[in-house]
Structures are given as C-alpha cells and as structure tokens.
N, CA, C and O of each residue as an XYZ file, in Angstrom:
380
protein
N     122.333     85.661    117.350
C     123.599     86.158    116.856
C     124.482     84.961    116.534
O     124.561     84.010    117.312
N     125.143     85.013    115.389
C     125.997     83.928    114.952
C     127.380     84.021    115.555
O     127.627     84.766    116.503
N     128.269     83.243    114.978
C     129.662     83.246    115.419
C     130.274     84.629    115.220
O     129.881     85.375    114.323
N     131.225     84.951    116.056
C     131.897     86.245    115.993
C     133.314     86.042    115.496
O     134.032     85.175    115.994
N     133.718     86.830    114.524
C     135.093     86.822    114.024
C     135.775     88.108    114.458
O     135.123     89.136    114.643
N     137.064     88.047    114.617
C     137.830     89.204    115.052
C     138.701     89.683    113.891
O     139.385     88.888    113.246
N     138.667     90.976    113.638
C     139.484     91.597    112.607
C     140.503     92.477    113.315
O     140.141     93.374    114.076
N     141.761     92.217    113.063
C     142.817     93.007    113.695
C     143.237     94.135    112.764
O     143.541     93.911    111.592
N     143.249     95.343    113.299
C     143.671     96.521    112.542
C     144.667     97.273    113.412
O     144.396     97.569    114.576
N     145.803     97.572    112.841
C     146.821     98.276    113.604
C     146.304     99.659    113.998
O     145.641    100.338    113.213
N     146.618    100.056    115.211
C     146.158    101.351    115.723
C     146.638    102.512    114.850
O     145.909    103.487    114.665
N     147.867    102.414    114.310
C     148.364    103.524    113.500
C     147.527    103.711    112.226
O     147.413    104.829    111.724
N     146.950    102.638    111.707
C     146.063    102.762    110.541
C     144.809    103.529    110.929
O     144.358    104.413    110.200
N     144.254    103.184    112.078
C     143.075    103.924    112.558
C     143.427    105.385    112.820
O     142.646    106.284    112.506
N     144.586    105.613    113.388
C     145.019    106.981    113.674
C     145.186    107.793    112.390
O     144.721    108.929    112.300
N     145.852    107.200    111.398
C     146.051    107.900    110.126
C     144.713    108.187    109.451
O     144.519    109.256    108.873
N     143.797    107.230    109.527
C     142.471    107.404    108.927
C     141.565    108.291    109.783
O     140.488    108.700    109.348
N     142.012    108.579    110.998
C     141.230    109.374    111.953
C     139.856    108.748    112.205
O     138.816    109.406    112.155
N     139.908    107.445    112.479
C     138.685    106.692    112.745
C     138.808    105.925    114.052
O     139.882    105.447    114.416
N     137.692    105.820    114.741
C     137.606    104.903    115.874
C     137.123    103.559    115.320
O     136.726    103.468    114.159
N     137.159    102.551    116.131
C     136.649    101.236    115.719
C     135.166    101.349    115.342
O     134.738    100.802    114.326
N     134.389    102.056    116.163
C     132.956    102.202    115.872
C     132.730    102.941    114.555
O     131.847    102.570    113.781
N     133.513    103.975    114.297
C     133.382    104.706    113.038
C     133.765    103.823    111.842
O     133.142    103.900    110.784
N     134.781    102.997    112.019
C     135.190    102.085    110.951
C     134.074    101.083    110.645
O     133.814    100.769    109.484
N     133.423    100.590    111.691
C     132.313     99.662    111.482
C     131.183    100.331    110.700
O     130.566     99.704    109.839
N     130.915    101.592    110.997
C     129.882    102.328    110.255
C     130.296    102.473    108.793
O     129.488    102.255    107.891
N     131.546    102.839    108.564
C     132.033    103.009    107.190
C     131.967    101.694    106.413
O     131.593    101.675    105.241
N     132.330    100.612    107.067
C     132.252     99.303    106.420
C     130.803     98.947    106.096
O     130.512     98.429    105.017
N     129.907     99.221    107.021
C     128.493     98.912    106.813
C     127.925     99.704    105.642
O     127.219     99.148    104.801
N     128.226    100.992    105.584
C     127.737    101.845    104.494
C     128.291    101.353    103.161
O     127.549    101.225    102.187
N     129.580    101.081    103.117
C     130.212    100.626    101.875
C     129.613     99.306    101.395
O     129.272     99.162    100.221
N     129.489     98.352    102.304
C     128.975     97.039    101.925
C     127.511     97.108    101.506
O     127.091     96.389    100.600
N     126.733     97.967    102.158
C     125.340     98.156    101.739
C     125.286     98.794    100.351
O     124.548     98.332     99.481
N     126.062     99.845    100.146
C     126.070    100.552     98.857
C     126.490     99.627     97.718
O     126.027     99.783     96.588
N     127.362     98.671     98.009
C     127.829     97.717     96.997
C     126.860     96.544     96.809
O     127.074     95.685     95.954
N     125.794     96.518     97.615
C     124.828     95.427     97.522
C     125.309     94.137     98.170
O     124.769     93.063     97.903
N     126.307     94.243     99.006
C     126.867     93.054     99.653
C     126.156     92.722    100.965
O     126.180     91.576    101.412
N     125.520     93.731    101.583
C     124.759     93.520    102.819
C     123.364     94.095    102.660
O     123.172     95.117    102.001
N     122.398     93.434    103.265
C     121.044     93.999    103.336
C     121.070     95.180    104.295
O     122.032     95.364    105.041
N     120.018     95.972    104.272
C     119.973     97.117    105.182
C     119.926     96.651    106.640
O     120.472     97.308    107.526
N     119.275     95.521    106.878
C     119.196     94.998    108.241
C     120.554     94.577    108.783
O     120.910     94.904    109.915
N     121.308     93.849    107.966
C     122.639     93.414    108.399
C     123.610     94.586    108.463
O     124.466     94.635    109.346
N     123.483     95.527    107.537
C     124.370     96.695    107.546
C     124.134     97.536    108.788
O     125.091     97.967    109.430
N     122.893     97.775    109.135
C     122.606     98.573    110.327
C     123.052     97.844    111.584
O     123.442     98.470    112.570
N     122.991     96.515    111.544
C     123.475     95.716    112.674
C     124.989     95.877    112.830
O     125.484     96.059    113.943
N     125.721     95.810    111.717
C     127.168     96.007    111.748
C     127.509     97.402    112.254
O     128.458     97.573    113.020
N     126.741     98.394    111.829
C     126.980     99.779    112.244
C     126.509    100.047    113.672
O     126.781    101.108    114.233
N     125.805     99.084    114.254
C     125.237     99.234    115.603
C     124.339    100.466    115.679
O     124.452    101.288    116.588
N     123.440    100.566    114.690
C     122.513    101.690    114.608
C     121.101    101.144    114.473
O     120.902    100.001    114.061
N     120.127    101.967    114.822
C     118.750    101.592    114.550
C     118.522    101.681    113.044
O     119.302    102.310    112.329
N     117.470    101.062    112.574
C     117.149    101.133    111.145
C     116.935    102.584    110.735
O     117.399    103.007    109.675
N     116.237    103.346    111.568
C     115.979    104.754    111.275
C     117.293    105.540    111.160
O     117.486    106.300    110.211
N     118.186    105.352    112.127
C     119.479    106.054    112.106
C     120.275    105.706    110.848
O     120.860    106.579    110.207
N     120.287    104.407    110.505
C     121.067    103.988    109.349
C     120.465    104.539    108.058
O     121.198    104.961    107.164
N     119.139    104.538    107.954
C     118.488    105.109    106.766
C     118.804    106.605    106.645
O     119.039    107.110    105.547
N     118.808    107.297    107.772
C     119.138    108.726    107.763
C     120.580    108.944    107.299
O     120.851    109.862    106.525
N     121.490    108.114    107.766
C     122.890    108.205    107.363
C     123.024    107.971    105.856
O     123.723    108.715    105.168
N     122.359    106.944    105.353
C     122.401    106.674    103.910
C     121.862    107.867    103.125
O     122.443    108.266    102.116
N     120.770    108.424    103.582
C     120.181    109.576    102.890
C     121.131    110.767    102.913
O     121.252    111.482    101.919
N     121.800    110.983    104.032
C     122.725    112.125    104.127
C     123.903    111.965    103.178
O     124.524    112.949    102.778
N     124.206    110.728    102.820
C     125.304    110.456    101.881
C     124.794    110.214    100.459
O     125.549    109.843     99.561
N     123.517    110.430    100.288
C     122.869    110.245     98.983
C     123.048    108.840     98.424
O     123.284    108.654     97.230
N     122.931    107.860     99.307
C     122.978    106.454     98.900
C     121.532    105.977     98.832
O     120.847    105.920     99.853
N     121.071    105.639     97.647
C     119.660    105.270     97.495
C     119.356    103.917     98.139
O     120.225    103.050     98.230
N     118.121    103.753     98.579
C     117.731    102.456     99.136
C     117.697    101.404     98.031
O     117.431    101.723     96.872
N     117.963    100.167     98.387
C     117.858     99.063     97.437
C     116.399     98.619     97.430
O     115.876     98.157     98.444
N     115.765     98.758     96.310
C     114.359     98.409     96.191
C     114.169     97.847     94.797
O     114.245     98.571     93.804
N     113.922     96.547     94.734
C     113.811     95.916     93.420
C     112.394     95.422     93.174
O     111.493     95.652     93.982
N     112.210     94.752     92.070
C     110.884     94.272     91.671
C     110.314     93.309     92.714
O     109.115     93.333     92.993
N     111.162     92.473     93.281
C     110.695     91.538     94.308
C     110.166     92.304     95.527
O     109.145     91.925     96.100
N     110.854     93.374     95.923
C     110.382     94.195     97.044
C     109.037     94.839     96.700
O     108.129     94.872     97.530
N     108.914     95.350     95.472
C     107.667     95.966     95.033
C     106.531     94.952     95.070
O     105.452     95.255     95.578
N     106.756     93.765     94.544
C     105.717     92.736     94.541
C     105.303     92.350     95.955
O     104.124     92.121     96.225
N     106.271     92.280     96.847
C     105.969     91.963     98.252
C     105.119     93.074     98.875
O     104.153     92.794     99.585
N     105.475     94.318     98.613
C     104.702     95.443     99.145
C     103.291     95.463     98.568
O     102.329     95.727     99.289
N     103.164     95.184     97.273
C     101.835     95.152     96.650
C     100.982     94.034     97.240
O      99.786     94.223     97.465
N     101.573     92.890     97.490
C     100.838     91.786     98.106
C     100.373     92.168     99.509
O      99.254     91.844     99.905
N     101.223     92.851    100.251
C     100.855     93.310    101.592
C      99.698     94.295    101.525
O      98.762     94.213    102.320
N      99.759     95.230    100.576
C      98.675     96.199    100.420
C      97.366     95.516    100.030
O      96.298     95.888    100.515
N      97.451     94.527     99.162
C      96.235     93.781     98.778
C      95.640     93.065     99.990
O      94.422     93.034    100.162
N      96.496     92.496    100.820
C      96.028     91.805    102.014
C      95.387     92.792    102.990
O      94.351     92.492    103.583
N      95.983     93.939    103.156
C      95.408     94.966    104.031
C      94.054     95.398    103.499
O      93.096     95.539    104.259
N      93.978     95.606    102.199
C      92.713     95.990    101.558
C      91.664     94.907    101.765
O      90.508     95.208    102.062
N      92.062     93.650    101.611
C      91.129     92.532    101.781
C      90.612     92.480    103.219
O      89.429     92.226    103.447
N      91.492     92.718    104.177
C      91.081     92.683    105.581
C      90.224     93.881    105.960
O      89.351     93.769    106.821
N      90.459     95.023    105.330
C      89.724     96.242    105.667
C      88.362     96.302    104.989
O      87.466     96.987    105.480
N      88.188     95.605    103.880
C      86.961     95.681    103.098
C      85.711     95.340    103.906
O      84.741     96.094    103.828
N      85.671     94.243    104.683
C      84.449     93.953    105.447
C      84.079     95.076    106.415
O      82.895     95.335    106.625
N      85.050     95.733    106.997
C      84.763     96.817    107.938
C      84.131     97.995    107.212
O      83.176     98.592    107.709
N      84.658     98.334    106.037
C      84.105     99.461    105.275
C      82.702     99.155    104.767
O      81.896    100.070    104.595
N      82.403     97.896    104.529
C      81.069     97.509    104.041
C      80.066     97.364    105.171
O      78.885     97.113    104.935
N      80.539     97.523    106.392
C      79.651     97.396    107.544
C      79.474     95.954    108.000
O      78.639     95.676    108.860
N      80.231     95.058    107.449
C      80.150     93.644    107.816
C      80.914     93.454    109.133
O      81.995     94.009    109.332
N      80.328     92.670    110.006
C      81.033     92.345    111.246
C      80.850     93.390    112.325
O      81.585     93.395    113.313
N      79.882     94.276    112.153
C      79.635     95.292    113.204
C      78.582     94.846    114.140
O      78.246     95.567    115.079
C-alpha cells in the first residue's frame, strides 16, 4: 500500500447527499472506473470491495467492463499457452 492522502469533506455535504464515507468511496470508485481513470483493481480497492462484488455493482449499473485489444491479445496468448501445455497430455505423452 502506498502513501495515504486525506480528503476532508464537510459533514453537511455528506448529509445533504445522504452518503456515508464508505458510500462516497464506492461512488468515487465507480465514477473513476467508468471514466477510465482507474483500473478495475484500483477501483475495487478504493471501494473496499472484492473484485466479484465490484463487478456485480458495475453490472447492476450497466457500466460495461473495459476490455480493449491489448486485453484480448493477452487473453489469446494465455489460451495458446494453456493449449500448448495441455497438448502433450491429450496426445498421451508423459503418461
């Protein structure tokens, strides 16, 4: 964990917005993720949620996952590696 910064927010602002500090952190995380300013990992960390919980929250708000060509290429490379590792077993090699 890196350095910690403190953000001061007047209580009356939270009261008017009807938010707790934890709820505000979730709202900030969702907004920053949706704007492409935070990765899903950092956003879920800010929201203090598991990856699964944060993905569910995004889905409930109809915020699509960020998935670009680089992510696709990385996934394809992983699948090729899995296929390469599984091939000897399917061929009966190494039994």
